[in-house]
PDB file of N, CA, C and O in Angstrom:
ATOM      1  N   MET A   1       6.647 -17.698 -15.802  1.00  0.00           N
ATOM      2  CA  MET A   1       6.784 -16.374 -16.644  1.00  0.00           C
ATOM      3  C   MET A   1       6.320 -15.435 -15.865  1.00  0.00           C
ATOM      4  O   MET A   1       5.263 -15.557 -15.246  1.00  0.00           O
ATOM      5  N   THR A   2       7.215 -14.198 -15.811  1.00  0.00           N
ATOM      6  CA  THR A   2       6.487 -13.114 -14.999  1.00  0.00           C
ATOM      7  C   THR A   2       5.557 -12.397 -15.471  1.00  0.00           C
ATOM      8  O   THR A   2       5.357 -12.167 -16.664  1.00  0.00           O
ATOM      9  N   SER A   3       4.888 -11.974 -14.465  1.00  0.00           N
ATOM     10  CA  SER A   3       3.402 -11.721 -14.876  1.00  0.00           C
ATOM     11  C   SER A   3       3.326 -10.546 -15.720  1.00  0.00           C
ATOM     12  O   SER A   3       4.106  -9.612 -15.536  1.00  0.00           O
ATOM     13  N   LYS A   4       2.450 -10.521 -16.629  1.00  0.00           N
ATOM     14  CA  LYS A   4       2.003  -9.459 -17.725  1.00  0.00           C
ATOM     15  C   LYS A   4       1.180  -8.329 -16.944  1.00  0.00           C
ATOM     16  O   LYS A   4       1.326  -7.145 -17.248  1.00  0.00           O
ATOM     17  N   ARG A   5       0.432  -8.680 -16.071  1.00  0.00           N
ATOM     18  CA  ARG A   5      -0.392  -7.998 -15.284  1.00  0.00           C
ATOM     19  C   ARG A   5       0.519  -6.315 -14.818  1.00  0.00           C
ATOM     20  O   ARG A   5       1.748  -6.349 -14.861  1.00  0.00           O
ATOM     21  N   GLN A   6       0.021  -5.347 -14.522  1.00  0.00           N
ATOM     22  CA  GLN A   6       0.303  -4.072 -14.228  1.00  0.00           C
ATOM     23  C   GLN A   6      -0.245  -3.760 -12.849  1.00  0.00           C
ATOM     24  O   GLN A   6      -1.451  -3.895 -12.644  1.00  0.00           O
ATOM     25  N   PHE A   7       0.682  -3.295 -11.768  1.00  0.00           N
ATOM     26  CA  PHE A   7      -0.118  -2.875 -10.271  1.00  0.00           C
ATOM     27  C   PHE A   7       0.417  -1.419 -10.375  1.00  0.00           C
ATOM     28  O   PHE A   7       1.063  -0.915 -11.293  1.00  0.00           O
ATOM     29  N   HIS A   8       0.073  -0.974  -9.436  1.00  0.00           N
ATOM     30  CA  HIS A   8       0.070   0.728  -9.468  1.00  0.00           C
ATOM     31  C   HIS A   8       0.461   0.824  -8.109  1.00  0.00           C
ATOM     32  O   HIS A   8       0.021   0.034  -7.273  1.00  0.00           O
ATOM     33  N   ARG A   9       1.250   1.727  -7.828  1.00  0.00           N
ATOM     34  CA  ARG A   9       1.791   2.215  -6.558  1.00  0.00           C
ATOM     35  C   ARG A   9       1.487   3.597  -5.928  1.00  0.00           C
ATOM     36  O   ARG A   9       1.848   4.515  -6.664  1.00  0.00           O
ATOM     37  N   TYR A  10       0.936   3.980  -4.799  1.00  0.00           N
ATOM     38  CA  TYR A  10       0.935   5.171  -4.775  1.00  0.00           C
ATOM     39  C   TYR A  10       1.688   5.582  -3.450  1.00  0.00           C
ATOM     40  O   TYR A  10       2.070   4.747  -2.631  1.00  0.00           O
ATOM     41  N   GLU A  11       1.907   7.248  -3.282  1.00  0.00           N
ATOM     42  CA  GLU A  11       2.545   7.552  -2.199  1.00  0.00           C
ATOM     43  C   GLU A  11       1.791   8.661  -1.513  1.00  0.00           C
ATOM     44  O   GLU A  11       1.962   9.802  -1.942  1.00  0.00           O
ATOM     45  N   ILE A  12       1.013   8.470  -0.543  1.00  0.00           N
ATOM     46  CA  ILE A  12       0.180   9.710  -0.170  1.00  0.00           C
ATOM     47  C   ILE A  12       0.677  10.052   1.212  1.00  0.00           C
ATOM     48  O   ILE A  12       0.903   9.281   2.145  1.00  0.00           O
ATOM     49  N   LEU A  13       0.819  11.557   1.149  1.00  0.00           N
ATOM     50  CA  LEU A  13       1.187  12.277   2.378  1.00  0.00           C
ATOM     51  C   LEU A  13      -0.308  12.991   3.378  1.00  0.00           C
ATOM     52  O   LEU A  13      -1.108  13.887   3.111  1.00  0.00           O
ATOM     53  N   ILE A  14      -0.164  12.170   4.453  1.00  0.00           N
ATOM     54  CA  ILE A  14      -1.265  12.529   5.328  1.00  0.00           C
ATOM     55  C   ILE A  14      -0.711  13.818   6.192  1.00  0.00           C
ATOM     56  O   ILE A  14       0.471  13.673   6.506  1.00  0.00           O
ATOM     57  N   ARG A  15      -1.392  15.216   6.705  1.00  0.00           N
ATOM     58  CA  ARG A  15      -0.532  16.187   7.475  1.00  0.00           C
ATOM     59  C   ARG A  15      -1.668  16.025   8.590  1.00  0.00           C
ATOM     60  O   ARG A  15      -2.840  15.791   8.294  1.00  0.00           O
ATOM     61  N   VAL A  16      -1.262  16.155   9.744  1.00  0.00           N
ATOM     62  CA  VAL A  16      -2.753  15.937  10.763  1.00  0.00           C
ATOM     63  C   VAL A  16      -1.922  16.920  11.743  1.00  0.00           C
ATOM     64  O   VAL A  16      -0.707  16.812  11.913  1.00  0.00           O
ATOM     65  N   LEU A  17      -2.879  18.060  12.472  1.00  0.00           N
ATOM     66  CA  LEU A  17      -2.576  19.093  13.273  1.00  0.00           C
ATOM     67  C   LEU A  17      -3.459  18.704  14.179  1.00  0.00           C
ATOM     68  O   LEU A  17      -4.557  18.286  13.811  1.00  0.00           O
ATOM     69  N   THR A  18      -3.154  18.772  15.378  1.00  0.00           N
ATOM     70  CA  THR A  18      -3.624  17.985  16.789  1.00  0.00           C
ATOM     71  C   THR A  18      -3.274  19.347  17.934  1.00  0.00           C
ATOM     72  O   THR A  18      -2.442  20.208  17.648  1.00  0.00           O
ATOM     73  N   GLU A  19      -4.066  19.354  19.250  1.00  0.00           N
ATOM     74  CA  GLU A  19      -3.587  19.987  20.113  1.00  0.00           C
ATOM     75  C   GLU A  19      -2.706  19.243  20.894  1.00  0.00           C
ATOM     76  O   GLU A  19      -1.929  19.859  21.623  1.00  0.00           O
ATOM     77  N   ASP A  20      -2.689  17.937  20.867  1.00  0.00           N
ATOM     78  CA  ASP A  20      -2.222  16.875  21.952  1.00  0.00           C
ATOM     79  C   ASP A  20      -1.441  15.798  21.211  1.00  0.00           C
ATOM     80  O   ASP A  20      -1.880  15.234  20.209  1.00  0.00           O
ATOM     81  N   PRO A  21      -0.456  15.590  21.670  1.00  0.00           N
ATOM     82  CA  PRO A  21       0.228  14.271  20.685  1.00  0.00           C
ATOM     83  C   PRO A  21      -0.626  13.211  20.466  1.00  0.00           C
ATOM     84  O   PRO A  21      -1.359  12.894  21.403  1.00  0.00           O
ATOM     85  N   ILE A  22      -0.708  12.438  19.174  1.00  0.00           N
ATOM     86  CA  ILE A  22      -1.496  11.450  18.805  1.00  0.00           C
ATOM     87  C   ILE A  22      -0.715  10.337  19.504  1.00  0.00           C
ATOM     88  O   ILE A  22       0.504  10.211  19.385  1.00  0.00           O
ATOM     89  N   PRO A  23      -1.536   9.491  20.283  1.00  0.00           N
ATOM     90  CA  PRO A  23      -0.999   7.940  20.889  1.00  0.00           C
ATOM     91  C   PRO A  23      -0.328   7.319  20.029  1.00  0.00           C
ATOM     92  O   PRO A  23      -0.735   7.282  18.868  1.00  0.00           O
ATOM     93  N   SER A  24       0.743   6.749  20.370  1.00  0.00           N
ATOM     94  CA  SER A  24       1.572   5.966  19.369  1.00  0.00           C
ATOM     95  C   SER A  24       0.701   4.562  18.747  1.00  0.00           C
ATOM     96  O   SER A  24       0.790   4.061  17.626  1.00  0.00           O
ATOM     97  N   SER A  25      -0.188   4.133  19.957  1.00  0.00           N
ATOM     98  CA  SER A  25      -0.890   3.292  19.417  1.00  0.00           C
ATOM     99  C   SER A  25      -2.069   3.282  18.618  1.00  0.00           C
ATOM    100  O   SER A  25      -2.619   2.236  18.275  1.00  0.00           O
ATOM    101  N   MET A  26      -2.533   4.591  18.267  1.00  0.00           N
ATOM    102  CA  MET A  26      -3.677   4.891  17.314  1.00  0.00           C
ATOM    103  C   MET A  26      -3.457   4.566  16.137  1.00  0.00           C
ATOM    104  O   MET A  26      -2.262   4.598  15.841  1.00  0.00           O
ATOM    105  N   SER A  27      -4.414   4.146  15.034  1.00  0.00           N
ATOM    106  CA  SER A  27      -4.321   3.559  14.217  1.00  0.00           C
ATOM    107  C   SER A  27      -4.436   4.393  13.352  1.00  0.00           C
ATOM    108  O   SER A  27      -4.813   5.492  13.761  1.00  0.00           O
ATOM    109  N   LEU A  28      -4.147   4.242  11.659  1.00  0.00           N
ATOM    110  CA  LEU A  28      -4.858   5.348  10.842  1.00  0.00           C
ATOM    111  C   LEU A  28      -5.864   5.508  10.853  1.00  0.00           C
ATOM    112  O   LEU A  28      -6.198   6.691  10.780  1.00  0.00           O
ATOM    113  N   LYS A  29      -7.102   4.342  10.959  1.00  0.00           N
ATOM    114  CA  LYS A  29      -8.317   4.409  10.730  1.00  0.00           C
ATOM    115  C   LYS A  29      -8.816   5.622  11.699  1.00  0.00           C
ATOM    116  O   LYS A  29      -9.541   6.530  11.292  1.00  0.00           O
ATOM    117  N   ASP A  30      -8.297   5.508  13.129  1.00  0.00           N
ATOM    118  CA  ASP A  30      -8.890   6.284  13.879  1.00  0.00           C
ATOM    119  C   ASP A  30      -8.504   7.564  13.857  1.00  0.00           C
ATOM    120  O   ASP A  30      -9.324   8.414  14.205  1.00  0.00           O
ATOM    121  N   ILE A  31      -7.093   7.986  13.416  1.00  0.00           N
ATOM    122  CA  ILE A  31      -6.369   9.131  13.282  1.00  0.00           C
ATOM    123  C   ILE A  31      -7.323   9.866  12.304  1.00  0.00           C
ATOM    124  O   ILE A  31      -7.721  10.983  12.632  1.00  0.00           O
ATOM    125  N   ILE A  32      -7.766   9.259  10.989  1.00  0.00           N
ATOM    126  CA  ILE A  32      -8.562   9.633  10.140  1.00  0.00           C
ATOM    127  C   ILE A  32     -10.365  10.041  10.833  1.00  0.00           C
ATOM    128  O   ILE A  32     -11.060  11.055  10.780  1.00  0.00           O
ATOM    129  N   ASP A  33     -10.514   9.008  11.290  1.00  0.00           N
ATOM    130  CA  ASP A  33     -11.694   9.031  12.074  1.00  0.00           C
ATOM    131  C   ASP A  33     -11.830  10.452  12.848  1.00  0.00           C
ATOM    132  O   ASP A  33     -12.818  11.181  12.771  1.00  0.00           O
ATOM    133  N   GLU A  34     -10.974  10.643  13.403  1.00  0.00           N
ATOM    134  CA  GLU A  34     -10.935  11.716  14.826  1.00  0.00           C
ATOM    135  C   GLU A  34     -10.474  12.753  13.818  1.00  0.00           C
ATOM    136  O   GLU A  34     -10.314  13.768  14.496  1.00  0.00           O
ATOM    137  N   ALA A  35     -10.113  13.096  12.284  1.00  0.00           N
ATOM    138  CA  ALA A  35      -9.733  14.143  11.571  1.00  0.00           C
ATOM    139  C   ALA A  35     -11.209  14.442  10.831  1.00  0.00           C
ATOM    140  O   ALA A  35     -11.421  15.607  10.494  1.00  0.00           O
ATOM    141  N   THR A  36     -11.979  13.684  10.634  1.00  0.00           N
ATOM    142  CA  THR A  36     -12.839  13.766  10.016  1.00  0.00           C
ATOM    143  C   THR A  36     -14.481  14.157  10.762  1.00  0.00           C
ATOM    144  O   THR A  36     -15.452  14.688  10.224  1.00  0.00           O
ATOM    145  N   THR A  37     -14.305  13.640  12.232  1.00  0.00           N
ATOM    146  CA  THR A  37     -15.610  13.530  12.731  1.00  0.00           C
ATOM    147  C   THR A  37     -15.317  14.158  14.114  1.00  0.00           C
ATOM    148  O   THR A  37     -16.293  14.187  14.864  1.00  0.00           O
ATOM    149  N   GLY A  38     -13.778  14.834  14.754  1.00  0.00           N
ATOM    150  CA  GLY A  38     -13.543  15.098  15.845  1.00  0.00           C
ATOM    151  C   GLY A  38     -12.579  16.335  15.792  1.00  0.00           C
ATOM    152  O   GLY A  38     -12.690  17.241  14.967  1.00  0.00           O
ATOM    153  N   GLY A  39     -11.601  16.264  16.791  1.00  0.00           N
ATOM    154  CA  GLY A  39     -10.664  17.404  17.208  1.00  0.00           C
ATOM    155  C   GLY A  39      -9.001  17.730  16.324  1.00  0.00           C
ATOM    156  O   GLY A  39      -8.126  18.575  16.510  1.00  0.00           O
ATOM    157  N   TYR A  40      -9.179  16.416  15.181  1.00  0.00           N
ATOM    158  CA  TYR A  40      -8.006  16.695  14.485  1.00  0.00           C
ATOM    159  C   TYR A  40      -8.208  17.293  13.117  1.00  0.00           C
ATOM    160  O   TYR A  40      -9.250  17.084  12.494  1.00  0.00           O
ATOM    161  N   ASN A  41      -7.148  18.096  12.599  1.00  0.00           N
ATOM    162  CA  ASN A  41      -7.388  18.483  11.218  1.00  0.00           C
ATOM    163  C   ASN A  41      -6.429  17.962  10.363  1.00  0.00           C
ATOM    164  O   ASN A  41      -5.260  17.983  10.747  1.00  0.00           O
ATOM    165  N   MET A  42      -6.763  17.393   9.026  1.00  0.00           N
ATOM    166  CA  MET A  42      -5.886  16.510   8.344  1.00  0.00           C
ATOM    167  C   MET A  42      -6.077  17.349   6.804  1.00  0.00           C
ATOM    168  O   MET A  42      -7.068  17.989   6.451  1.00  0.00           O
ATOM    169  N   SER A  43      -4.953  17.151   6.121  1.00  0.00           N
ATOM    170  CA  SER A  43      -5.069  17.336   4.901  1.00  0.00           C
ATOM    171  C   SER A  43      -4.393  16.263   4.054  1.00  0.00           C
ATOM    172  O   SER A  43      -3.249  16.020   4.436  1.00  0.00           O
ATOM    173  N   LEU A  44      -4.792  15.590   3.047  1.00  0.00           N
ATOM    174  CA  LEU A  44      -4.147  14.716   2.227  1.00  0.00           C
ATOM    175  C   LEU A  44      -4.018  15.332   0.999  1.00  0.00           C
ATOM    176  O   LEU A  44      -4.711  16.195   0.460  1.00  0.00           O
ATOM    177  N   GLU A  45      -2.412  14.398   0.423  1.00  0.00           N
ATOM    178  CA  GLU A  45      -1.921  14.775  -0.701  1.00  0.00           C
ATOM    179  C   GLU A  45      -1.451  13.435  -1.164  1.00  0.00           C
ATOM    180  O   GLU A  45      -0.980  12.518  -0.491  1.00  0.00           O
ATOM    181  N   ARG A  46      -1.668  13.504  -2.422  1.00  0.00           N
ATOM    182  CA  ARG A  46      -1.127  12.051  -3.618  1.00  0.00           C
ATOM    183  C   ARG A  46       0.212  12.753  -3.779  1.00  0.00           C
ATOM    184  O   ARG A  46       0.254  13.894  -4.240  1.00  0.00           O
ATOM    185  N   LYS A  47       1.252  12.130  -3.427  1.00  0.00           N
ATOM    186  CA  LYS A  47       2.375  12.842  -3.864  1.00  0.00           C
ATOM    187  C   LYS A  47       2.656  11.794  -5.216  1.00  0.00           C
ATOM    188  O   LYS A  47       2.556  12.327  -6.321  1.00  0.00           O
ATOM    189  N   VAL A  48       2.894  10.783  -5.181  1.00  0.00           N
ATOM    190  CA  VAL A  48       3.167   9.902  -6.428  1.00  0.00           C
ATOM    191  C   VAL A  48       2.394   8.774  -6.790  1.00  0.00           C
ATOM    192  O   VAL A  48       1.853   8.119  -5.899  1.00  0.00           O
ATOM    193  N   GLY A  49       2.265   8.442  -8.049  1.00  0.00           N
ATOM    194  CA  GLY A  49       1.070   7.425  -8.848  1.00  0.00           C
ATOM    195  C   GLY A  49       2.264   6.547  -9.594  1.00  0.00           C
ATOM    196  O   GLY A  49       2.823   7.186 -10.485  1.00  0.00           O
ATOM    197  N   THR A  50       2.619   5.572  -9.447  1.00  0.00           N
ATOM    198  CA  THR A  50       3.479   4.736 -10.334  1.00  0.00           C
ATOM    199  C   THR A  50       2.857   3.487 -10.860  1.00  0.00           C
ATOM    200  O   THR A  50       2.274   2.798 -10.024  1.00  0.00           O
ATOM    201  N   GLN A  51       2.877   3.003 -12.295  1.00  0.00           N
ATOM    202  CA  GLN A  51       2.643   1.833 -12.447  1.00  0.00           C
ATOM    203  C   GLN A  51       3.755   0.967 -12.173  1.00  0.00           C
ATOM    204  O   GLN A  51       4.935   1.314 -12.219  1.00  0.00           O
ATOM    205  N   ILE A  52       3.375  -0.037 -11.921  1.00  0.00           N
ATOM    206  CA  ILE A  52       4.791  -1.183 -11.785  1.00  0.00           C
ATOM    207  C   ILE A  52       4.368  -2.460 -12.232  1.00  0.00           C
ATOM    208  O   ILE A  52       3.177  -2.671 -12.463  1.00  0.00           O
ATOM    209  N   ASN A  53       5.400  -3.491 -12.400  1.00  0.00           N
ATOM    210  CA  ASN A  53       5.241  -4.641 -12.911  1.00  0.00           C
ATOM    211  C   ASN A  53       5.499  -5.797 -12.126  1.00  0.00           C
ATOM    212  O   ASN A  53       5.994  -5.542 -11.028  1.00  0.00           O
ATOM    213  N   GLY A  54       5.256  -7.279 -12.438  1.00  0.00           N
ATOM    214  CA  GLY A  54       4.983  -7.924 -11.151  1.00  0.00           C
ATOM    215  C   GLY A  54       6.242  -8.145 -10.215  1.00  0.00           C
ATOM    216  O   GLY A  54       6.151  -8.253  -8.992  1.00  0.00           O
ATOM    217  N   PRO A  55       7.246  -8.192 -10.819  1.00  0.00           N
ATOM    218  CA  PRO A  55       8.629  -8.048  -9.836  1.00  0.00           C
ATOM    219  C   PRO A  55       8.718  -7.229  -8.795  1.00  0.00           C
ATOM    220  O   PRO A  55       9.167  -7.517  -7.685  1.00  0.00           O
ATOM    221  N   VAL A  56       8.166  -5.912  -9.251  1.00  0.00           N
ATOM    222  CA  VAL A  56       8.524  -4.947  -8.797  1.00  0.00           C
ATOM    223  C   VAL A  56       7.467  -4.846  -7.580  1.00  0.00           C
ATOM    224  O   VAL A  56       7.803  -4.468  -6.458  1.00  0.00           O
ATOM    225  N   ALA A  57       6.197  -5.213  -7.914  1.00  0.00           N
ATOM    226  CA  ALA A  57       5.182  -5.305  -6.857  1.00  0.00           C
ATOM    227  C   ALA A  57       5.356  -6.597  -5.682  1.00  0.00           C
ATOM    228  O   ALA A  57       5.032  -6.676  -4.497  1.00  0.00           O
ATOM    229  N   ALA A  58       5.945  -7.428  -6.514  1.00  0.00           N
ATOM    230  CA  ALA A  58       6.145  -8.665  -5.222  1.00  0.00           C
ATOM    231  C   ALA A  58       7.542  -8.029  -4.242  1.00  0.00           C
ATOM    232  O   ALA A  58       7.759  -8.485  -3.119  1.00  0.00           O
ATOM    233  N   LYS A  59       8.304  -7.069  -4.781  1.00  0.00           N
ATOM    234  CA  LYS A  59       9.072  -6.652  -3.912  1.00  0.00           C
ATOM    235  C   LYS A  59       8.849  -5.674  -3.290  1.00  0.00           C
ATOM    236  O   LYS A  59       9.779  -5.421  -2.525  1.00  0.00           O
ATOM    237  N   TYR A  60       7.771  -4.745  -3.228  1.00  0.00           N
ATOM    238  CA  TYR A  60       7.569  -3.731  -2.509  1.00  0.00           C
ATOM    239  C   TYR A  60       6.220  -4.772  -1.687  1.00  0.00           C
ATOM    240  O   TYR A  60       6.288  -4.558  -0.477  1.00  0.00           O
ATOM    241  N   LEU A  61       5.418  -5.485  -1.920  1.00  0.00           N
ATOM    242  CA  LEU A  61       4.679  -6.337  -0.991  1.00  0.00           C
ATOM    243  C   LEU A  61       5.692  -6.895   0.101  1.00  0.00           C
ATOM    244  O   LEU A  61       5.414  -6.807   1.297  1.00  0.00           O
ATOM    245  N   LYS A  62       6.971  -7.518  -0.380  1.00  0.00           N
ATOM    246  CA  LYS A  62       7.741  -7.963   0.545  1.00  0.00           C
ATOM    247  C   LYS A  62       8.079  -6.798   1.575  1.00  0.00           C
ATOM    248  O   LYS A  62       7.681  -6.889   2.736  1.00  0.00           O
ATOM    249  N   SER A  63       8.714  -5.858   1.202  1.00  0.00           N
ATOM    250  CA  SER A  63       9.199  -4.570   2.157  1.00  0.00           C
ATOM    251  C   SER A  63       8.001  -4.182   2.780  1.00  0.00           C
ATOM    252  O   SER A  63       8.321  -3.292   3.568  1.00  0.00           O
ATOM    253  N   GLN A  64       6.770  -4.383   2.845  1.00  0.00           N
ATOM    254  CA  GLN A  64       5.786  -4.005   3.574  1.00  0.00           C
ATOM    255  C   GLN A  64       5.234  -4.821   4.284  1.00  0.00           C
ATOM    256  O   GLN A  64       4.157  -4.590   4.833  1.00  0.00           O
ATOM    257  N   GLY A  65       5.848  -5.867   4.390  1.00  0.00           N
ATOM    258  CA  GLY A  65       5.577  -7.193   5.167  1.00  0.00           C
ATOM    259  C   GLY A  65       4.480  -8.056   4.777  1.00  0.00           C
ATOM    260  O   GLY A  65       3.890  -8.707   5.640  1.00  0.00           O
ATOM    261  N   THR A  66       4.187  -8.113   3.677  1.00  0.00           N
ATOM    262  CA  THR A  66       3.094  -8.776   2.657  1.00  0.00           C
ATOM    263  C   THR A  66       3.790  -9.823   1.887  1.00  0.00           C
ATOM    264  O   THR A  66       4.918  -9.794   1.395  1.00  0.00           O
ATOM    265  N   GLU A  67       2.644 -11.022   1.875  1.00  0.00           N
ATOM    266  CA  GLU A  67       3.630 -12.112   1.238  1.00  0.00           C
ATOM    267  C   GLU A  67       2.920 -11.322  -0.331  1.00  0.00           C
ATOM    268  O   GLU A  67       1.923 -10.603  -0.380  1.00  0.00           O
ATOM    269  N   PRO A  68       3.749 -11.717  -1.410  1.00  0.00           N
ATOM    270  CA  PRO A  68       3.680 -11.600  -2.732  1.00  0.00           C
ATOM    271  C   PRO A  68       2.176 -12.281  -3.205  1.00  0.00           C
ATOM    272  O   PRO A  68       1.458 -11.797  -4.080  1.00  0.00           O
ATOM    273  N   GLU A  69       1.821 -13.739  -2.279  1.00  0.00           N
ATOM    274  CA  GLU A  69       0.438 -14.134  -2.796  1.00  0.00           C
ATOM    275  C   GLU A  69      -0.595 -13.116  -2.540  1.00  0.00           C
ATOM    276  O   GLU A  69      -1.629 -13.191  -3.204  1.00  0.00           O
ATOM    277  N   PHE A  70      -0.487 -12.344  -1.830  1.00  0.00           N
ATOM    278  CA  PHE A  70      -1.642 -11.204  -1.713  1.00  0.00           C
ATOM    279  C   PHE A  70      -2.046 -10.571  -3.058  1.00  0.00           C
ATOM    280  O   PHE A  70      -3.027  -9.828  -3.066  1.00  0.00           O
ATOM    281  N   PHE A  71      -1.356 -10.812  -4.213  1.00  0.00           N
ATOM    282  CA  PHE A  71      -2.072 -10.473  -5.541  1.00  0.00           C
ATOM    283  C   PHE A  71      -1.646 -11.518  -6.640  1.00  0.00           C
ATOM    284  O   PHE A  71      -1.483 -11.381  -7.853  1.00  0.00           O
ATOM    285  N   ASN A  72      -1.512 -12.682  -5.751  1.00  0.00           N
ATOM    286  CA  ASN A  72      -1.521 -14.200  -6.905  1.00  0.00           C
ATOM    287  C   ASN A  72      -0.011 -14.172  -7.696  1.00  0.00           C
ATOM    288  O   ASN A  72       0.192 -14.547  -8.851  1.00  0.00           O
ATOM    289  N   LEU A  73       0.980 -13.623  -6.751  1.00  0.00           N
ATOM    290  CA  LEU A  73       2.472 -13.626  -7.308  1.00  0.00           C
ATOM    291  C   LEU A  73       3.330 -14.553  -6.463  1.00  0.00           C
ATOM    292  O   LEU A  73       3.135 -14.992  -5.329  1.00  0.00           O
ATOM    293  N   ASP A  74       4.309 -14.730  -7.298  1.00  0.00           N
ATOM    294  CA  ASP A  74       5.431 -15.804  -6.176  1.00  0.00           C
ATOM    295  C   ASP A  74       6.652 -14.361  -5.974  1.00  0.00           C
ATOM    296  O   ASP A  74       6.714 -13.212  -6.412  1.00  0.00           O
ATOM    297  N   SER A  75       7.495 -15.227  -5.061  1.00  0.00           N
ATOM    298  CA  SER A  75       8.657 -14.138  -4.484  1.00  0.00           C
ATOM    299  C   SER A  75       9.302 -13.291  -5.842  1.00  0.00           C
ATOM    300  O   SER A  75       9.752 -12.149  -5.754  1.00  0.00           O
ATOM    301  N   GLU A  76       9.267 -13.842  -6.714  1.00  0.00           N
ATOM    302  CA  GLU A  76       9.827 -13.388  -8.344  1.00  0.00           C
ATOM    303  C   GLU A  76       8.863 -12.346  -9.104  1.00  0.00           C
ATOM    304  O   GLU A  76       9.362 -11.461  -9.799  1.00  0.00           O
ATOM    305  N   GLY A  77       7.652 -12.455  -8.974  1.00  0.00           N
ATOM    306  CA  GLY A  77       6.927 -11.613  -9.792  1.00  0.00           C
ATOM    307  C   GLY A  77       5.977 -12.336 -10.875  1.00  0.00           C
ATOM    308  O   GLY A  77       5.379 -11.782 -11.797  1.00  0.00           O
ATOM    309  N   ASN A  78       5.980 -13.931 -10.489  1.00  0.00           N
ATOM    310  CA  ASN A  78       5.664 -14.573 -11.532  1.00  0.00           C
ATOM    311  C   ASN A  78       4.105 -14.662 -10.706  1.00  0.00           C
ATOM    312  O   ASN A  78       3.816 -14.427  -9.533  1.00  0.00           O
ATOM    313  N   ASP A  79       3.300 -15.088 -11.825  1.00  0.00           N
ATOM    314  CA  ASP A  79       1.637 -15.237 -11.400  1.00  0.00           C
ATOM    315  C   ASP A  79       1.624 -16.529 -11.163  1.00  0.00           C
ATOM    316  O   ASP A  79       2.220 -17.264 -11.950  1.00  0.00           O
ATOM    317  N   LEU A  80       0.902 -17.111  -9.962  1.00  0.00           N
ATOM    318  CA  LEU A  80       0.930 -18.296  -9.271  1.00  0.00           C
ATOM    319  C   LEU A  80      -0.070 -19.232 -10.042  1.00  0.00           C
ATOM    320  O   LEU A  80       0.219 -20.427  -9.982  1.00  0.00           O
ATOM    321  N   ASP A  81      -1.054 -18.941 -10.667  1.00  0.00           N
ATOM    322  CA  ASP A  81      -2.054 -19.746 -11.704  1.00  0.00           C
ATOM    323  C   ASP A  81      -1.741 -19.982 -13.068  1.00  0.00           C
ATOM    324  O   ASP A  81      -2.353 -20.691 -13.867  1.00  0.00           O
ATOM    325  N   ASP A  82      -0.614 -19.238 -13.256  1.00  0.00           N
ATOM    326  CA  ASP A  82       0.087 -19.489 -14.662  1.00  0.00           C
ATOM    327  C   ASP A  82       0.539 -21.054 -14.679  1.00  0.00           C
ATOM    328  O   ASP A  82       1.469 -21.540 -14.035  1.00  0.00           O
ATOM    329  N   GLU A  83      -0.311 -21.700 -15.538  1.00  0.00           N
ATOM    330  CA  GLU A  83      -0.068 -22.944 -15.150  1.00  0.00           C
ATOM    331  C   GLU A  83       0.111 -23.529 -16.937  1.00  0.00           C
ATOM    332  O   GLU A  83      -0.503 -24.551 -17.242  1.00  0.00           O
ATOM    333  N   ASP A  84       0.938 -22.837 -17.979  1.00  0.00           N
ATOM    334  CA  ASP A  84       1.198 -22.910 -19.318  1.00  0.00           C
ATOM    335  C   ASP A  84       1.856 -23.858 -19.441  1.00  0.00           C
ATOM    336  O   ASP A  84       3.022 -23.619 -19.755  1.00  0.00           O
ATOM    337  N   SER A  85       1.509 -25.189 -19.283  1.00  0.00           N
ATOM    338  CA  SER A  85       2.459 -26.374 -19.429  1.00  0.00           C
ATOM    339  C   SER A  85       2.213 -27.187 -20.845  1.00  0.00           C
ATOM    340  O   SER A  85       2.660 -28.333 -20.891  1.00  0.00           O
ATOM    341  N   GLY A  86       1.519 -26.656 -22.021  1.00  0.00           N
ATOM    342  CA  GLY A  86       1.894 -26.997 -22.760  1.00  0.00           C
ATOM    343  C   GLY A  86       0.775 -26.193 -24.139  1.00  0.00           C
ATOM    344  O   GLY A  86       0.990 -26.434 -25.326  1.00  0.00           O
TER     345      GLY A  86
END
């Protein structure tokens, strides 16, 4: 049965200003660290917050390269631990 749980999806915009190009190998964590303690300037803006259901959460997880099992869902958005057999 489709999960009755609700999930939340956010889009967050990060703007970074630097004097030099950011290396493509630099992680987001390292960019944020540099912006908070080093020579980068950064602004953060929450663009969208949306409540989604299990099937949509499963779809987004797959599109982000993560298995739906991350939230204990199958590929259709059903709860994996829903063992209601009787």
